[in-house]
SEDODO-411528 format. One record per atom (N, C-alpha, C, CB): residue in one letter; x, y, z. Coordinates in pm, whole numbers, padded with zeros to 5 digits, always signed. Atoms other than C-alpha are relative to their C-alpha. Glycine has a CB too. Example, Ala and Ser with C-alpha at 12.3 -4.5 7.8 and 13.67 -1.06 7.14 Angstrom:
<recs>
a+00089-00119+00000
a+01230-00450+00780
a+00090+00120+00000
a-00099+00003+00125
s-00082-00119-00006
s+01367-00106+00714
s-00077+00109+00073
s+00041+00046-00142
</recs>
This chain:
<recs>
x+00086-00131+00016
x+00002+00032-00004
x+00069+00082-00015
x-00082+00045+00093
x-00048-00120+00005
x+00253+00238+00112
x+00073+00015-00135
x+00081+00025+00118
x-00082+00035+00116
x+00503+00144-00215
x-00097+00047-00103
x+00047-00160-00013
x+00085-00033+00089
x+00178+00227-00420
x-00004+00147-00001
x-00121-00061+00022
x+00017-00131-00006
x+00122+00562-00286
x+00119+00081-00038
x-00044+00030+00122
x-00161-00088+00051
x+00496+00678-00334
x+00038+00001-00124
x+00133-00057+00057
x+00021-00011+00149
x+00495+00544-00677
x-00073+00095-00090
x-00050-00098-00029
x+00107-00074+00046
x+00180+00736-00743
x+00045+00139-00010
x-00118-00014+00087
x-00067-00161+00002
x+00356+01041-00628
x+00097+00024-00042
x+00025+00063+00104
x-00106-00022+00070
x+00640+00997-00807
x-00030+00016-00170
x+00091-00112+00040
x+00090+00008+00133
x+00445+00952-01136
x-00024+00148-00031
x-00155-00088+00020
x+00090-00128+00031
x+00257+01285-01087
x+00122+00115+00032
x-00161+00016+00116
x-00087-00131-00001
x+00590+01475-00986
x+00104+00015-00102
x+00071+00013+00127
x-00025-00028+00115
x+00751+01637-01269
x+00183+00019+00045
x-00104+00135-00062
x-00113+00041-00035
x+01111+01583-01115
x+00089-00080-00092
x-00023-00060+00101
x-00020+00141+00091
x+01287+01412-01417
x+00108-00069+00032
x+00015+00018-00149
x-00127+00041-00060
x+01556+01159-01321
x+00182+00075-00059
x-00015-00171-00033
x-00175-00054+00016
x+01856+01336-01521
x-00009+00139+00090
x+00064+00046-00203
x-00027-00104-00090
x+01795+01634-01287
x-00015-00017+00132
x-00066+00098-00027
x+00024+00067-00192
x+01728+01431-00928
x+00161-00036-00052
x-00162-00191+00069
x-00105+00084+00001
x+02050+01241-01062
x+00145+00092-00007
x-00022-00101-00125
x-00130-00134-00046
x+02293+01574-01129
x-00042+00026+00131
x+00000+00173-00097
x-00036-00047-00140
x+02176+01727-00790
x+00046-00098+00089
x-00108+00061+00065
x-00060+00113-00107
x+02253+01405-00624
x+00191-00009-00021
x-00088-00187-00050
x-00140+00011-00005
x+02603+01370-00807
x+00087+00115+00032
x+00039-00044-00115
x-00040-00150-00035
x+02655+01767-00726
x-00002-00003+00152
x-00108+00123-00063
x+00035+00011-00115
x+02545+01697-00360
x+00156-00126+00080
x-00184-00061-00014
x-00160+00055-00023
x+02844+01425-00338
x+00103+00044+00005
x+00042-00063-00064
x-00147-00090+00009
x+03115+01563-00488
x-00009+00092+00068
x+00048+00059-00125
x-00003-00147-00057
x+03044+01874-00303
x+00056-00083+00157
x-00189+00113-00004
x+00004+00033-00156
x+03079+01642+00033
x+00163-00064+00029
x-00143-00132+00042
x-00133+00058+00010
x+03420+01459-00105
x+00083+00138-00021
x+00016-00118-00131
x-00069-00130+00009
x+03575+01818-00216
x-00085+00149-00042
x+00108-00028-00106
x+00061-00186-00010
x+03405+02141-00116
x+00072+00091-00128
x+00070+00099+00187
x-00029-00119+00079
x+03389+02386-00388
x-00135+00076+00042
x+00025-00028-00175
x+00130-00086+00006
x+03178+02688-00282
x+00002+00123-00035
x-00063+00009+00110
x+00022-00108+00122
x+03035+02973-00478
x+00007+00099+00086
x-00141+00002-00098
x+00027-00083-00089
x+03017+03296-00329
x-00117+00049+00093
x+00030+00068-00049
x+00115-00055-00069
x+02781+03431-00089
x-00134+00065-00073
x+00056+00099+00081
x+00098-00058+00058
x+02611+03695-00260
x-00121-00058-00095
x+00063+00077-00056
x+00108+00070+00109
x+02436+03424-00513
x-00054-00083+00059
x+00045-00066-00124
x+00111+00022-00080
x+02243+03301-00196
x-00154+00031-00051
x+00029+00075+00111
x+00105-00050+00032
x+01964+03525-00266
x-00078-00017-00144
x+00027+00112+00028
x+00047-00036+00191
x+01906+03537-00666
x-00016-00217-00009
x+00227+00122-00167
x+00034+00172+00014
x+01933+03091-00590
x-00110+00002+00088
x+00128-00124+00056
x+00129-00013-00030
x+01635+03147-00356
x-00066+00013-00048
x-00032+00047+00048
x+00095-00025+00123
x+01448+03299-00584
x-00043-00081-00107
x+00042+00086-00063
x-00015+00114+00116
x+01539+03036-00860
x-00095-00119+00100
x+00207-00055-00047
x+00073+00113-00074
x+01410+02774-00608
x-00119+00002+00013
x+00033-00019+00113
x+00124-00026+00003
x+01085+02929-00526
x-00059+00040-00131
x-00019+00088+00090
x+00076-00011+00138
x+01017+03029-00886
x-00017-00168-00062
x+00105+00111-00119
x-00006+00128+00042
x+01102+02651-00985
x-00104-00081+00051
x+00117-00053+00029
x+00124+00066-00079
x+00851+02509-00724
x-00109+00030-00059
x-00020+00038+00141
x+00149-00067+00020
x+00583+02769-00811
x-00019-00078-00122
x-00017+00184-00022
x+00014+00040+00154
x+00625+02657-01197
x-00016-00132-00013
x+00116+00035-00088
x+00023+00201+00030
x+00659+02299-01163
x-00140-00033+00034
x+00107-00124+00124
x+00089+00035-00050
x+00403+02270-00941
x-00162+00048-00090
x+00033+00049+00136
x+00096-00072+00089
x+00171+02517-01104
x-00069-00120-00182
x+00122+00172-00049
x+00020+00070+00154
x+00224+02350-01438
x-00060-00202+00048
x+00222+00010-00112
x+00078+00183-00081
x+00157+01937-01236
x-00155+00053+00019
x+00086-00067+00227
x+00148-00036-00004
x-00183+02112-01148
x-00095+00009-00111
x-00009+00113+00051
x+00111-00039+00155
x-00293+02217-01479
x-00001-00105-00073
x+00047+00125-00116
x-00003+00087+00083
x-00234+01931-01665
x-00040-00133+00097
x+00138+00004-00076
x+00114+00064-00078
x-00445+01715-01408
x+00031-00106+00054
x-00111-00028-00066
x-00014+00115-00035
x-00474+01378-01252
x+00076-00131-00151
x-00162-00022+00059
x-00023+00117+00098
x-00277+01057-01429
x+00168-00007+00003
x-00071+00033-00172
x-00132+00025+00031
x+00066+00959-01514
x+00055+00111-00116
x+00008-00153-00050
x-00029-00112+00100
x+00280+01197-01708
x+00033-00075-00116
x+00118+00103+00040
x-00041+00040+00125
x+00382+00969-01949
x-00107-00077-00078
x+00119-00077+00014
x+00157+00066+00086
x-00012+00863-02096
x-00051+00148+00066
x-00109-00203+00070
x+00074-00155+00018
x-00119+01253-02102
x-00153-00051-00068
x+00108+00128-00134
x+00136+00014+00029
x-00524+01242-02078
x-00037+00117-00089
x-00085-00008+00127
x+00010-00094+00089
x-00527+01590-02282
x+00101+00101-00017
x-00105+00054+00020
x-00067-00082+00026
x-00341+01843-02429
x-00001+00171+00090
x-00030-00011-00129
x-00011-00132-00096
x-00238+02142-02143
x+00072+00102-00083
x+00090-00026+00148
x-00054-00108+00078
x-00251+02467-02355
x-00006+00149+00081
x-00084+00003-00138
x+00033-00133-00089
x-00371+02710-02091
x+00091+00043+00172
x-00179-00029+00036
x-00087-00024-00127
x-00209+02904-01784
x+00153-00029-00062
x-00047-00116+00141
x-00146-00013+00045
x+00179+02822-01767
x+00036-00058-00158
x+00090-00088+00112
x-00045+00064+00142
x+00182+02580-02048
x-00068+00139-00093
x-00086-00192-00042
x+00009-00091+00091
x+00054+02894-02256
x+00104+00108-00036
x-00100+00050+00028
x-00141-00097+00055
x+00372+03085-02266
x+00113-00118+00007
x+00054+00163+00125
x-00141+00052+00018
x+00626+02756-02239
x-00120-00161-00033
x+00153+00017+00177
x+00062+00152+00002
x+00526+02404-02361
x+00060-00098+00079
x+00002-00061-00132
x-00083+00109-00098
x+00782+02240-02116
x+00006+00074+00167
x+00191-00024-00073
x-00042-00045-00124
x+00700+02421-01793
x+00056-00026+00125
x-00058+00030+00024
x-00029+00146-00060
x+00747+02108-01580
x+00185+00042+00000
x-00069-00169-00131
x-00206-00007-00006
x+01127+02129-01718
x+00019+00116+00052
x+00109+00003-00164
x-00042-00134-00013
x+01178+02497-01722
x+00005+00006+00165
x-00108+00113-00080
x+00012+00018-00144
x+01061+02466-01339
x+00097-00066+00077
x-00105-00061+00025
x-00058+00061+00003
x+01254+02190-01282
x+00186+00025+00016
x-00063-00039-00085
x-00136-00078+00048
x+01590+02336-01442
x+00044+00134+00111
x-00035+00071-00172
x-00009-00108-00070
x+01536+02653-01237
x+00010-00037+00180
x-00128+00086-00050
x+00026+00042-00170
x+01480+02456-00865
x+00207-00047-00027
x-00180-00198+00054
x-00171+00088+00009
x+01844+02266-00999
x+00089+00137+00057
x+00072-00061-00218
x-00105-00151-00011
x+02023+02626-01060
x+00046+00064+00120
x-00067+00122-00057
x+00023-00096-00101
x+01857+02785-00781
x+00060-00066+00170
x-00179+00033-00010
x-00049+00068-00117
x+01950+02484-00525
x+00166+00024+00032
x-00034-00154-00022
x-00083-00011+00010
x+02294+02512-00635
x+00080+00117+00073
x-00008-00017-00096
x-00068-00145-00029
x+02350+02874-00581
x-00051+00055+00122
x-00028+00108-00113
x+00042+00012-00166
x+02152+02893-00234
x+00098-00081+00077
x-00149-00077+00026
x-00065+00040-00082
x+02346+02639-00096
x+00171+00018-00038
x-00055-00127+00021
x-00140-00069+00045
x+02671+02779-00255
x+00083-00118-00041
x+00082+00092+00128
x-00058+00136+00034
x+02744+02441-00415
x+00073+00009-00120
x-00104-00110-00015
x-00096+00007+00155
x+03001+02454-00726
x-00033-00106-00039
x+00167+00002-00006
x+00009+00099+00052
x+02964+02125-00796
x-00145-00030-00092
x+00030-00079+00102
x+00122+00045+00040
x+02588+02105-00861
x-00015+00091-00113
x-00111+00002+00106
x+00002-00118+00111
x+02615+02433-01045
x+00032-00072-00168
x+00143+00128+00050
x-00027+00034+00124
x+02839+02280-01262
x-00082-00132-00067
x+00142-00017+00002
x+00075+00109+00104
x+02611+01954-01355
x-00137+00059-00056
x-00038-00152+00084
x+00099-00052+00074
x+02351+02210-01439
x-00044+00008-00143
x+00007+00090+00026
x-00069-00012+00113
x+02472+02239-01785
x-00094-00123-00053
x+00175-00011+00008
x-00007+00113+00016
x+02477+01881-01812
x-00144-00071-00040
x+00063-00042+00112
x+00172+00016+00030
x+02098+01818-01721
x-00039+00071-00047
x-00092-00007+00084
x+00091-00034+00135
x+01963+02058-01936
x+00006-00032-00119
x-00006+00104-00027
x-00068+00033+00142
x+02148+01931-02208
x-00099-00131-00024
x+00196-00040+00002
x+00060+00113+00023
x+01995+01602-02140
x-00158+00007+00013
x+00058-00093+00086
x+00126-00035-00004
x+01659+01700-02083
x-00070+00062-00127
x-00007+00080+00102
x+00021-00084+00157
x+01669+01919-02411
x-00017-00148-00071
x+00167+00121-00076
x+00008+00068+00095
x+01727+01595-02593
x-00144-00082+00028
x+00131-00076-00016
x+00119+00072-00036
x+01442+01435-02392
x-00138+00059-00086
x-00017+00017+00166
x+00088-00084+00012
x+01216+01682-02495
x-00026-00042-00137
x+00034+00140+00032
x+00009+00037+00155
x+01252+01622-02875
x-00085-00151-00042
x+00167-00014-00055
x+00060+00104-00039
x+01175+01259-02771
x-00217+00009-00002
x+00084-00014+00158
x+00152-00046-00054
x+00844+01384-02577
x-00081+00066-00128
x+00011+00130+00135
x+00085-00080+00060
x+00730+01632-02858
x-00035-00112-00127
x+00069+00158-00037
x+00070+00061+00100
x+00730+01345-03120
x-00162-00099+00057
x+00126-00099-00070
x+00109+00069-00041
x+00517+01131-02894
x-00162+00093+00030
x+00061-00069+00131
x+00101-00130+00011
x+00283+01452-02872
x-00046-00001-00087
x+00033+00123+00005
x+00103-00035+00157
x+00240+01510-03221
x-00098-00143-00029
x+00131+00026-00181
x+00104+00123+00085
x+00111+01115-03273
x-00092-00001+00122
x+00079-00189-00049
x+00130-00003-00062
x-00127+01156-02965
x-00063+00072-00036
x-00013+00013+00108
x+00081-00112+00059
x-00268+01468-03046
x+00012+00036-00127
x+00019+00107+00060
x+00027-00036+00129
x-00183+01547-03407
x-00016+00128-00018
x-00100-00058-00047
x-00021-00157+00044
x-00303+01877-03537
x-00013+00079+00108
x-00100+00058-00105
x+00064-00061-00091
x-00409+01972-03182
x+00151+00084+00073
x-00098-00118+00097
x-00180-00015-00049
x+00004+01940-03081
x+00008+00145-00098
x+00147-00176-00072
x-00023-00085+00107
x+00059+02124-03419
x+00012+00130-00005
x-00072-00015-00070
x+00025-00124-00018
x-00111+02408-03370
x+00044+00061+00117
x-00116+00015-00012
x-00063-00043-00136
x-00003+02448-02998
x+00165+00044-00049
x-00006-00148+00130
x-00173-00030+00014
x+00368+02403-03101
x+00061+00122-00092
x+00071-00135-00069
x-00019-00096+00068
x+00341+02666-03361
x+00011+00121+00068
x-00081+00000-00083
x+00037-00086-00051
x+00215+02917-03107
x+00089+00033+00146
x-00133-00026+00001
x-00043-00029-00137
x+00393+02837-02786
x+00157-00032+00001
x-00086-00090+00111
x-00151+00085+00023
x+00762+02804-02752
x+00047-00078+00098
x+00119+00086-00020
x-00024+00129-00078
x+00918+02533-02616
x+00067+00012+00143
x+00090-00092-00085
x-00012-00029-00194
x+01074+02658-02273
x-00040+00170+00030
x+00216-00029+00076
x+00085-00090-00071
x+00985+03015-02224
x+00021+00114-00131
x+00057+00047+00180
x-00018-00072+00125
x+00959+03341-02430
x-00128+00074-00055
x+00050-00098-00103
x+00083-00045+00040
x+00711+03547-02609
x-00089-00098-00063
x+00041+00090-00060
x+00110+00101+00062
x+00404+03358-02704
x-00029+00078-00153
x-00165-00011+00115
x+00030-00044+00133
x+00354+03387-03090
x-00133+00031-00031
x+00039-00091-00088
x+00091-00042+00054
x+00066+03572-03241
x-00075-00142-00084
x+00054+00121-00077
x+00089+00036+00085
x-00231+03345-03352
x-00022+00035-00105
x-00079+00005+00031
x+00039-00055+00109
x-00315+03586-03576
x+00138+00077-00106
x-00112+00102+00056
x-00059-00101+00065
x-00065+03678-03868
x-00008-00028-00154
x+00140+00017+00051
</recs>
């Protein structure tokens, strides 16, 4: 029973293995050979942590119940209206924010690798979404940026 609850929660949590693994690696390396970032990076780091948690949490709520691997519908409004991947953007903000807030240079160093691995994953995921949702996803993709930025006008 308890295992099923944990598994269900993990399926709903948008923290990708690439991000979690990179953060754990950074923490382990920091314990082995500490490399500290400047103290003035703590406040921006905390800001990124809060923003990342809020963004990923909001995106999770908007996409509704069910597994992340088998979406029931295409979320296109709210935070999904300005990013096709708000969960990933939030998780990467959390990753970098934790690195800065804890002044852990190793975790900061793993951030670009984590982001690159997630970027590669996004391409695969986009193919699946195109198969599942077809023209609806194609239309969405034409108007909403992959990660963040300016929403493209629907009236061209």
